[in-house]
C-alpha positions in Angstrom: -13.2 -85.8 -28.5 -14.7 -88.6 -26.3 -15.0 -88.0 -22.7 -14.8 -91.0 -20.4 -16.0 -91.5 -17.0 -19.1 -90.4 -14.9 -20.7 -87.5 -13.3 -23.5 -87.6 -10.7 -26.9 -86.1 -11.3 -26.6 -82.4 -11.4 -23.0 -82.3 -12.2 -23.4 -82.4 -16.1 -22.1 -78.8 -16.5 -18.6 -80.1 -15.4 -18.6 -82.6 -18.2 -19.7 -80.2 -20.9 -17.0 -77.7 -19.8 -14.5 -80.5 -19.8 -15.4 -81.4 -23.3 -15.2 -77.8 -24.4 -11.6 -77.6 -23.2 -10.6 -80.0 -25.8 -12.9 -78.4 -28.4 -12.1 -74.8 -27.9 -9.0 -74.5 -25.6 -6.5 -77.0 -27.0 -6.5 -79.5 -24.3 -4.4 -82.7 -25.2 -5.0 -84.9 -22.2 -6.5 -84.3 -18.8 -8.6 -85.4 -16.0 -10.9 -83.9 -13.3 -12.3 -85.3 -10.2 -14.9 -83.7 -7.7 -15.9 -85.1 -4.3 -18.9 -84.0 -2.4 -19.4 -84.6 1.3 -16.6 -87.3 0.8 -18.1 -89.0 -2.1 -16.9 -88.9 -5.8 -19.4 -87.1 -8.0 -17.2 -86.5 -10.9 -14.5 -88.7 -12.5 -13.7 -87.8 -16.0 -10.7 -88.2 -18.3 -10.0 -87.7 -22.1 -7.3 -87.2 -24.6 -3.8 -88.8 -24.6 -1.6 -89.8 -21.8 1.5 -88.1 -23.3 1.3 -84.4 -24.5 3.1 -85.5 -27.7 1.7 -88.9 -28.1 -1.4 -90.9 -29.1 -1.8 -93.6 -26.4 -5.2 -92.8 -24.8 -5.4 -91.4 -21.2 -6.7 -94.0 -18.9 -8.6 -93.6 -15.5 -5.3 -94.1 -13.7 -3.1 -91.9 -15.6 -1.0 -89.5 -13.4 1.0 -86.4 -14.2 3.3 -84.1 -12.5 1.4 -81.4 -10.9 4.1 -78.8 -10.3 3.2 -76.3 -7.4 0.0 -77.9 -6.6 2.4 -80.0 -4.6 2.8 -77.1 -2.2 -0.8 -77.7 -0.9 0.3 -81.4 0.0 3.4 -80.3 1.7 1.4 -77.7 3.7 -1.0 -80.4 4.9 1.9 -82.4 6.2 3.2 -79.5 8.3 -0.4 -78.8 9.5 -0.9 -82.5 10.6 2.3 -82.3 12.6 0.9 -79.2 14.4 -2.6 -80.9 14.8 -0.7 -83.7 16.5 1.2 -81.4 18.9 4.6 -82.0 17.3 5.1 -78.5 15.6 4.4 -75.2 17.0 3.5 -72.7 14.3 4.5 -69.8 16.4 8.0 -71.3 17.4 11.2 -69.9 15.6 12.2 -72.3 12.9 15.6 -72.5 14.6 13.9 -74.3 17.6 13.6 -77.4 15.2 16.4 -76.5 12.8 19.3 -74.7 14.6 21.3 -74.0 11.5 18.4 -71.8 10.0 19.2 -69.1 12.6 22.1 -67.8 10.2 21.9 -64.5 8.2 19.3 -62.7 10.1 16.6 -65.4 10.0 16.7 -66.1 13.8 13.2 -64.7 14.3 11.6 -66.5 11.3 8.7 -68.4 12.7 7.0 -71.7 11.2 4.0 -69.9 10.0 6.3 -67.5 8.0 7.5 -70.5 6.0 4.0 -71.7 5.3 2.6 -68.3 4.3 5.4 -67.1 2.0 6.7 -64.7 4.5 10.1 -66.1 5.3 11.9 -63.6 2.8 13.9 -66.3 1.1 12.3 -66.7 -2.3 15.6 -66.6 -4.1 19.1 -68.2 -3.6 22.1 -66.2 -4.4 23.5 -69.3 -6.2 20.9 -71.3 -8.0 21.0 -75.0 -7.8 21.3 -77.5 -10.6 18.6 -80.1 -10.9 21.0 -82.7 -9.6 21.8 -80.4 -6.4 18.1 -79.6 -6.0 17.4 -83.3 -5.5 19.9 -83.5 -2.7 18.2 -82.7 0.7 21.3 -82.2 2.7 22.5 -79.7 0.2 19.3 -77.9 -0.4 18.8 -77.5 3.4 22.3 -76.0 3.9 21.6 -73.6 0.9 18.4 -72.2 2.3 19.7 -72.1 5.8 22.7 -70.0 4.7 20.6 -67.6 2.6 20.2 -64.1 3.7 16.6 -63.0 3.5 15.5 -60.2 0.9 13.2 -58.7 3.5 12.9 -59.1 7.1 10.9 -62.4 7.8 7.3 -61.9 8.8 7.0 -58.2 7.4 5.9 -59.0 3.8 5.1 -61.8 1.5 6.3 -63.1 -1.8 5.8 -66.4 -3.6 8.6 -68.9 -2.8 8.4 -71.0 -5.9 11.1 -73.3 -5.3 12.6 -72.5 -1.8 9.1 -73.4 -0.3 9.8 -77.0 -0.9 13.3 -77.1 0.8 12.1 -75.1 3.6 9.0 -77.3 4.3 10.7 -80.5 3.5 13.8 -80.0 5.9 11.5 -78.6 8.7 9.6 -81.8 8.5 12.8 -84.0 8.4 14.0 -82.2 11.5 10.7 -82.8 13.5 10.1 -86.6 12.2 13.5 -87.8 11.2 11.9 -89.0 7.9 12.0 -87.5 4.4 8.7 -85.8 3.4 8.0 -88.2 0.6 8.1 -91.1 2.8 6.1 -89.4 5.6 3.3 -88.3 3.2 3.1 -91.8 1.8 2.6 -93.4 5.2 0.7 -90.8 7.1 -1.5 -89.2 4.4 -2.0 -90.7 1.1 -1.9 -94.4 2.2 -4.6 -94.0 5.0 -6.7 -91.8 2.6 -6.1 -94.0 -0.5 -5.0 -91.2 -2.8 -2.9 -91.8 -6.0 -0.3 -89.2 -5.2 3.4 -89.4 -4.8 6.2 -87.2 -3.9 9.2 -89.0 -5.1 7.7 -91.4 -7.6 8.1 -95.2 -6.9 9.7 -97.1 -9.7 6.5 -99.3 -9.6 4.3 -96.4 -10.8 6.5 -95.2 -13.6 4.1 -96.6 -16.3 1.2 -94.7 -15.0 2.8 -91.2 -15.6 2.3 -89.3 -18.9 4.8 -87.1 -20.5 4.3 -83.3 -20.1 5.2 -80.4 -22.2 4.2 -76.9 -23.3 1.1 -76.2 -25.3 -0.5 -73.2 -26.7 -4.2 -72.3 -26.9 -5.5 -72.2 -30.3 -6.1 -69.0 -32.1 -9.9 -69.5 -32.0 -9.5 -69.1 -28.1 -7.8 -65.6 -28.5 -10.9 -64.0 -27.0 -10.4 -66.1 -23.7 -6.8 -64.9 -23.4 -6.0 -62.0 -21.0 -2.9 -59.8 -21.4 -0.6 -59.6 -18.3 0.0 -56.2 -16.7 3.1 -54.5 -17.9 4.7 -54.8 -14.5 4.3 -58.6 -14.5 5.7 -58.8 -18.0 8.6 -56.6 -17.1 9.4 -58.7 -14.0 9.5 -61.8 -15.8 11.9 -60.3 -18.5 14.3 -58.8 -16.0 17.0 -61.4 -14.9 17.6 -59.3 -11.7 14.0 -59.2 -10.5 12.9 -61.4 -7.7 10.3 -63.0 -10.0 13.0 -64.3 -12.3 15.4 -65.2 -9.6 12.6 -67.2 -7.6 11.6 -69.4 -10.5 15.4 -69.6 -11.5 16.4 -71.0 -8.1 16.7 -74.4 -10.1 19.0 -73.5 -13.1 18.9 -74.9 -15.8 15.3 -75.9 -15.7 14.8 -79.6 -15.1 13.6 -82.1 -17.4 10.2 -83.0 -15.9 9.9 -86.0 -17.9 13.0 -87.7 -16.7 12.8 -90.7 -14.3 15.6 -88.9 -11.9 13.5 -85.8 -11.5 10.3 -87.8 -10.9 11.9 -89.9 -8.3 13.3 -86.8 -6.4 11.5 -85.3 -3.6 10.8 -81.6 -4.3 7.9 -80.5 -2.1 7.3 -77.3 -4.0 7.1 -78.6 -7.5 7.3 -82.3 -8.4 4.5 -84.2 -6.9 2.9 -86.6 -9.2 -0.9 -87.4 -9.0 -4.2 -88.3 -10.6 -6.9 -85.9 -10.5 -8.9 -88.2 -8.2 -5.7 -88.4 -6.0 -5.8 -84.8 -5.6 -9.5 -84.4 -5.1 -9.5 -87.3 -2.6 -6.6 -85.8 -0.5 -8.5 -82.5 -0.4 -11.7 -84.2 0.6 -10.1 -85.7 3.6 -9.0 -82.2 4.7 -12.7 -81.0 5.0 -14.4 -84.4 6.3 -14.5 -88.2 6.0 -13.8 -89.9 2.7 -16.2 -92.6 1.7 -17.2 -92.6 5.4 -13.7 -93.3 6.6 -10.4 -91.5 6.7 -10.1 -87.8 7.7 -7.1 -86.1 8.0 -7.8 -82.6 9.2 -9.8 -81.8 12.3 -12.4 -78.9 12.0 -10.1 -76.6 13.7 -7.1 -77.5 11.4 -9.3 -76.9 8.4 -10.2 -73.5 9.6 -6.4 -72.8 10.4 -5.3 -73.8 6.9 -7.6 -71.2 5.4 -7.2 -68.3 7.8 -5.6 -65.6 5.8 -1.9 -64.9 6.8 -0.7 -62.8 3.6 -2.6 -60.4 1.3 -1.9 -57.8 -1.1 0.9 -57.0 -3.5 3.1 -60.2 -3.8 6.8 -59.2 -4.1 7.5 -62.2 -6.4 4.3 -62.6 -8.6 3.8 -58.8 -8.8 0.0 -59.3 -8.4 -2.1 -59.3 -5.3 -2.2 -62.7 -3.7 -3.7 -64.1 -0.6 -2.3 -67.0 1.3 -3.5 -69.0 4.2 -1.0 -71.5 5.9 0.4 -73.0 2.8 -2.6 -72.4 0.6 -3.8 -70.0 -1.9 -7.0 -68.5 -1.0 -9.9 -67.3 -3.4 -9.1 -64.1 -4.9 -8.4 -62.4 -8.3 -5.1 -64.1 -8.8 -6.4 -67.6 -8.0 -10.2 -67.8 -8.5 -11.4 -70.8 -6.5 -15.1 -72.0 -5.8 -16.0 -69.5 -3.2 -14.3 -67.2 -0.5 -14.3 -70.3 1.9 -12.0 -72.2 -0.5 -8.5 -73.2 0.0 -5.9 -74.9 -2.3 -3.0 -74.5 -4.8 -2.6 -74.3 -8.6 0.3 -75.8 -10.5 2.0 -73.4 -12.8 0.5 -73.7 -16.2 -2.0 -76.3 -15.5 -3.0 -78.4 -12.4 -5.4 -77.1 -9.7 -6.6 -78.6 -6.4 -8.7 -77.1 -3.6 -11.4 -77.8 -1.0 -14.4 -75.7 -0.1 -15.6 -76.5 3.4 -19.0 -74.5 3.0 -20.1 -76.8 0.0 -18.3 -79.8 1.1 -16.6 -80.0 -2.3 -13.0 -81.0 -3.1 -11.6 -80.5 -6.7 -8.7 -82.0 -8.6 -7.6 -81.2 -12.2 -4.5 -82.5 -13.9 -3.1 -81.9 -17.4 -0.2 -82.9 -19.5 -0.1 -79.6 -21.5 1.2 -76.7 -19.6 0.6 -73.1 -20.4 2.2 -69.8 -19.6 -0.3 -68.9 -16.8 0.9 -69.2 -13.2 -2.1 -69.1 -10.9 -5.3 -69.2 -13.1 -5.2 -71.5 -16.0 -8.2 -70.9 -18.4 -9.0 -74.7 -18.6 -9.2 -75.1 -14.9 -11.2 -72.1 -14.5 -13.8 -73.1 -17.0 -14.2 -76.3 -14.8 -14.6 -74.3 -11.7 -17.1 -72.0 -13.3 -19.1 -75.2 -14.4 -18.9 -76.6 -10.8 -20.2 -73.3 -9.4 -23.1 -73.7 -11.9 -23.8 -77.1 -10.9 -23.9 -76.2 -7.1 -26.2 -73.2 -7.7 
C-alpha cells in the first residue's frame, strides 16, 4: 500500500505504523494528522476514499467521525463559558426552562458535559428523520425522566448528548450548533470539519461501512468482558437502549443524514481538520488562531466522572465533554483529552507535549473506545516523542 503525505523528521514511526495498519489490520482507507506546538508534523493518507470502492483517498477526503463529534460540541459549550455566556454550575433550566420537567430541575450544565445528566436513553426511540428535527429532539430529552439522580453517577450518553448540548447552545446563542461552530470555531481556525455538511462539500466525503480485521490480526484482538457482551445483547439494558435512541440505525452515507446536525454522532472531518481544531484548544495554530485560553484547556481536562460507566459497563473517565486517558480510552499521556468515534475515528490534544492528533477511517469496527488501528498510531506517536 502506497502511503501519501509527509512527516517531519523524528515522526517516521507514525508513517510506519500507518502503513502497517493497511498491511496487517485490514485498513481500507484512512488519514492521520498530527500537530506539535501549532504546526503540522504528520499529514498522511492512503487507500480508497470509499470503503467499498476503488477511487483513491485524496488529501482532502473527509469522513463521518461518529462520536468524535462530541469533543467538538463540548468545545462549543466551553467557549460560551469562556466568554461569560454560560455558567457551568447553573441549572440547565436557567437557559432551557422546559428541561426542569420529570425530576431534572437540579441538573447542572456541567452534568450534561460529563455524562452525569442521567438521560442516556429515551423511553421512545426516535427515527432517523425525527432525530434530525431540533425542536422534536429538544422536546424529547426535556420530557424524559432521568434513570439516575442527575449528578450522582455517570453513564455514556451516546445519542442524547448531542440533543442536550445542541439545544443548550441554541437557547444561549439563538443559533443552531452547526452554524455556530462554522462561524465561531472551524472558520477562524481553518479546520475542514462540518456539523451539518454543506452541499458544496458532498463530493469530498467517502462512503463508510463495517469492516473486519483479517484473521492474521487475531493475536491483536481482545475479547470483551462477559458483562459487556451481555449488556450489548440485552435489549433492556442501558447499553442497548442508549445506542438505540435512534431506531432504526441511520444510513450514515445518505445525504440527508450528513446534512443533519447531530452533535453526538455525525460530524464530518478530515484528519487534518480534527487535529487542527484540537491544536487550537491548547495553543496557537500556525502562529494565529487559538480557541481556548489556558484556563479553559485545564478546565476541559479536569476529571468530572470516573469509575464504572452505567452504559459502557467498563471504567471510564470524563472531563467536561472529553474522554480522559485511561484503560477504556488510551490517549498519549495522562494530560491528554479528546474523544473517539465508535469503531474508528480518534481526536485528542496533549497540552504537556503540545501535540494534537486526528485520525479518520472509512472502515468501522466493533470497538467503541479503543480501536486497534488508532491505538497503533498513538503508540507510534509516543515512540516518536520519547
